[in-house]
C-alpha positions in Angstrom: 50.8 -60.0 -44.8 50.4 -56.2 -45.3 51.6 -54.1 -42.3 49.1 -51.9 -40.5 51.0 -48.9 -41.9 50.7 -50.4 -45.6 47.1 -51.4 -45.2 46.3 -47.8 -43.7 48.0 -46.2 -46.9 46.1 -48.4 -49.1 42.8 -47.4 -47.6 43.5 -43.9 -48.0 44.9 -44.4 -51.5 41.8 -46.2 -52.9 39.4 -44.2 -50.8 38.1 -47.3 -48.8 38.7 -44.9 -46.0 39.5 -41.2 -45.6 37.5 -39.0 -48.0 35.1 -41.7 -49.6 32.9 -41.5 -52.6 29.7 -41.7 -50.5 28.2 -38.2 -50.2 27.3 -36.5 -47.0 23.8 -35.9 -48.3 23.4 -39.7 -48.8 24.5 -40.5 -45.2 22.4 -37.8 -43.6 19.2 -39.1 -45.6 19.9 -42.6 -44.3 20.0 -41.4 -40.7 16.7 -39.6 -41.2 15.2 -42.6 -42.8 16.5 -44.8 -39.9 15.1 -42.5 -37.3 11.7 -42.7 -39.1 12.0 -46.5 -38.9 12.0 -46.7 -42.6 12.4 -50.5 -43.6 14.9 -49.4 -46.4 17.4 -48.1 -43.7 16.5 -50.5 -40.9 17.7 -53.5 -43.1 15.9 -56.0 -41.0 17.1 -54.3 -37.6 14.4 -53.5 -35.0 16.3 -51.2 -32.7 15.7 -51.0 -29.0 16.4 -47.3 -28.8 14.6 -44.2 -30.1 17.4 -43.1 -32.4 17.1 -39.5 -33.4 19.1 -38.3 -36.5 21.4 -36.4 -34.2 21.9 -39.6 -32.1 22.9 -41.4 -35.3 25.3 -38.9 -36.4 27.0 -39.0 -33.0 27.2 -42.7 -33.2 28.5 -42.7 -36.8 31.3 -40.2 -35.6 32.4 -42.6 -33.0 32.2 -45.8 -34.9 32.8 -44.6 -38.5 34.7 -41.4 -38.2 32.2 -39.2 -39.9 32.2 -35.4 -39.0 30.0 -34.9 -36.0 28.7 -31.4 -37.3 25.2 -31.2 -38.3 26.1 -28.0 -40.3 28.2 -30.1 -42.5 25.5 -31.2 -45.0 27.2 -31.5 -48.4 30.3 -33.0 -50.1 32.0 -36.4 -49.5 31.8 -38.1 -46.2 34.9 -39.5 -44.5 35.8 -42.7 -42.6 38.6 -42.8 -40.1 41.2 -45.3 -41.4 42.3 -46.3 -38.0 38.6 -47.2 -37.0 38.6 -49.5 -40.1 42.0 -51.1 -39.1 40.8 -51.8 -35.7 37.4 -53.3 -36.9 39.4 -55.3 -39.5 41.4 -56.9 -36.7 38.3 -57.7 -34.6 36.7 -59.2 -37.8 39.8 -61.3 -38.3 39.9 -62.5 -34.8 36.3 -63.7 -34.9 37.1 -65.6 -38.2 39.9 -67.5 -36.5 37.6 -68.4 -33.5 35.2 -69.8 -36.1 37.9 -71.8 -37.6 39.2 -73.0 -34.3 35.7 -74.2 -33.3 34.7 -75.5 -36.8 31.7 -73.5 -36.7 29.1 -73.7 -39.6 29.2 -70.4 -41.4 26.9 -68.5 -43.7 28.2 -65.7 -46.1 26.0 -63.5 -48.0 26.2 -60.0 -49.6 24.1 -57.3 -51.0 27.0 -56.1 -53.1 28.0 -58.9 -55.2 29.5 -56.9 -57.9 32.0 -55.3 -55.5 32.4 -57.6 -52.5 31.9 -61.2 -53.8 35.5 -61.8 -54.2 36.3 -60.7 -50.6 33.6 -62.9 -49.2 34.4 -65.8 -51.5 38.0 -65.9 -50.4 36.8 -66.1 -46.7 34.5 -69.0 -47.7 37.4 -70.8 -49.2 39.6 -70.3 -46.2 37.0 -71.3 -43.8 36.1 -74.3 -45.6 39.8 -75.4 -45.7 40.0 -74.9 -42.0 37.0 -77.3 -41.5 34.1 -75.1 -41.3 30.9 -75.9 -43.1 29.9 -73.2 -45.5 26.2 -73.3 -45.6 24.2 -73.1 -48.9 20.6 -73.7 -48.0 17.6 -72.4 -50.0 19.3 -72.2 -53.4 16.7 -71.5 -56.1 14.2 -70.2 -53.7 12.1 -67.2 -54.8 12.1 -64.0 -52.6 9.9 -61.0 -53.3 12.0 -58.0 -52.8 11.0 -54.2 -53.1 13.8 -52.7 -55.4 14.0 -49.3 -57.1 12.3 -50.9 -60.0 9.4 -52.0 -57.8 8.3 -55.4 -56.2 10.6 -58.2 -58.0 10.6 -61.7 -57.5 14.3 -62.6 -57.1 16.2 -65.9 -56.8 18.5 -67.0 -54.2 21.6 -68.2 -55.4 25.3 -69.1 -54.4 28.3 -67.9 -56.1 31.6 -69.6 -54.7 29.9 -70.4 -51.5 28.5 -66.7 -51.1 24.6 -66.3 -51.0 23.2 -63.5 -53.2 20.0 -62.7 -55.1 19.5 -62.6 -58.8 16.9 -60.5 -60.5 14.6 -62.0 -63.2 16.4 -59.8 -65.9 19.8 -60.7 -64.8 21.0 -60.0 -68.2 20.6 -56.2 -67.4 24.1 -54.5 -67.2 25.4 -54.5 -63.7 23.5 -57.8 -62.7 25.7 -60.4 -64.1 27.1 -61.2 -60.6 23.8 -60.7 -58.8 21.5 -57.9 -57.6 22.3 -55.2 -55.1 20.1 -55.3 -52.0 19.5 -54.1 -48.6 16.7 -56.4 -47.8 16.8 -58.9 -44.8 14.3 -61.1 -46.6 17.0 -63.3 -48.2 18.8 -64.3 -45.0 15.4 -64.8 -43.2 14.5 -67.2 -46.2 17.9 -68.9 -45.9 17.9 -69.4 -42.2 14.3 -70.7 -42.2 15.1 -73.2 -45.0 18.2 -74.3 -42.9 16.0 -74.9 -39.9 13.3 -76.7 -41.8 15.9 -79.0 -43.2 17.0 -79.9 -39.8 20.7 -79.4 -40.8 23.2 -77.2 -39.1 22.5 -73.7 -38.3 25.3 -70.9 -38.8 27.4 -70.2 -35.8 28.5 -67.0 -37.6 27.0 -65.0 -40.3 29.3 -62.9 -42.4 28.2 -60.2 -44.8 26.6 -56.8 -45.2 23.4 -54.8 -45.4 20.4 -57.1 -44.6 22.5 -60.3 -44.4 24.0 -58.8 -41.2 21.1 -56.9 -39.7 18.5 -59.7 -40.6 20.6 -62.5 -39.1 21.6 -60.5 -35.9 18.0 -59.7 -35.3 17.1 -63.3 -35.3 19.7 -64.0 -32.7 22.6 -65.3 -34.9 26.0 -63.9 -34.5 26.8 -61.7 -37.4 29.8 -59.5 -38.6 30.2 -57.4 -41.7 31.1 -54.4 -43.6 29.2 -51.2 -43.8 29.5 -47.7 -45.3 28.7 -44.3 -43.9 25.2 -44.4 -45.1 24.6 -47.9 -43.5 23.7 -46.8 -39.8 21.7 -50.0 -39.2 24.8 -52.3 -38.8 26.4 -49.6 -36.4 23.2 -49.4 -34.3 23.1 -53.1 -34.2 26.5 -53.2 -33.1 25.8 -50.3 -30.4 22.9 -52.4 -29.1 24.7 -55.8 -29.1 22.7 -57.3 -32.2 25.7 -57.3 -34.5 29.2 -58.5 -33.1 31.7 -56.6 -35.4 31.2 -53.9 -38.0 34.1 -52.7 -40.4 33.5 -49.2 -41.7 34.6 -48.7 -45.2 33.4 -47.7 -48.7 31.5 -50.8 -49.9 31.4 -49.7 -53.5 34.8 -49.2 -54.8 36.7 -51.6 -57.4 36.7 -55.2 -56.3 40.4 -55.6 -56.6 40.9 -52.8 -54.1 39.6 -55.2 -51.4 42.3 -57.8 -52.0 44.8 -56.3 -49.5 42.0 -56.4 -46.9 41.5 -60.0 -47.7 45.2 -61.0 -47.2 45.4 -58.9 -44.0 42.3 -60.6 -42.4 43.2 -64.2 -43.4 46.8 -63.8 -42.4 45.9 -62.2 -39.0 43.3 -65.1 -38.6 46.0 -67.8 -39.6 43.9 -68.9 -42.5 45.4 -69.9 -45.8 43.9 -68.9 -49.1 
């Protein structure tokens, strides 16, 4: 198990935290869109509060470590690695509780090209610990608005992790699934599980709309989020989302492996 000091150094060296690749412009734009209740930024969340851009900036400074200075409008954004470490510990503790209780779990990602390996390792470990890893609605179609327009995507599972595939999945970058912020996939999955009369998840693990969409429906949800994903942090502040780990969600997939080892070892789960 990597020590906290070693993991902190890894976060900074790989830019998972510290100065990250996500730009300040992208983060501030997301805060403005969220304040305007744009569905692209809400990710399925229906916030209780009236969140202004300045409120979101202050929240993200507390929860993520971005600079709480509205005059800082360009360049790279930052994540406090100590906030990442604290959230990873809470994330691992919730996984440990799920394993002890044998809870059914659902894992889903809108970043399959980067984060599939991280979630798949959690799925393997939770399954080995006696949790049922749910896979409802495989093959169902979901109409999602993407940057290419409205597209009919297909729900699929890779190594126990839910994702969506676009119809032209042969397009470069789509081999492992499509990037999405939409909450529609998790809504479809949860509705299918309820219709089938099977178990419902005691815990949903993921990112983007998988976390916000599940949390809004009353399911406990934990996940990862970048500086331009304010919805998850608002959900955490309002009690809709249980744990959010601030980190760059778009670095090389192998850079997440030390995080996987840390989380699984802290949760006393084998991989």
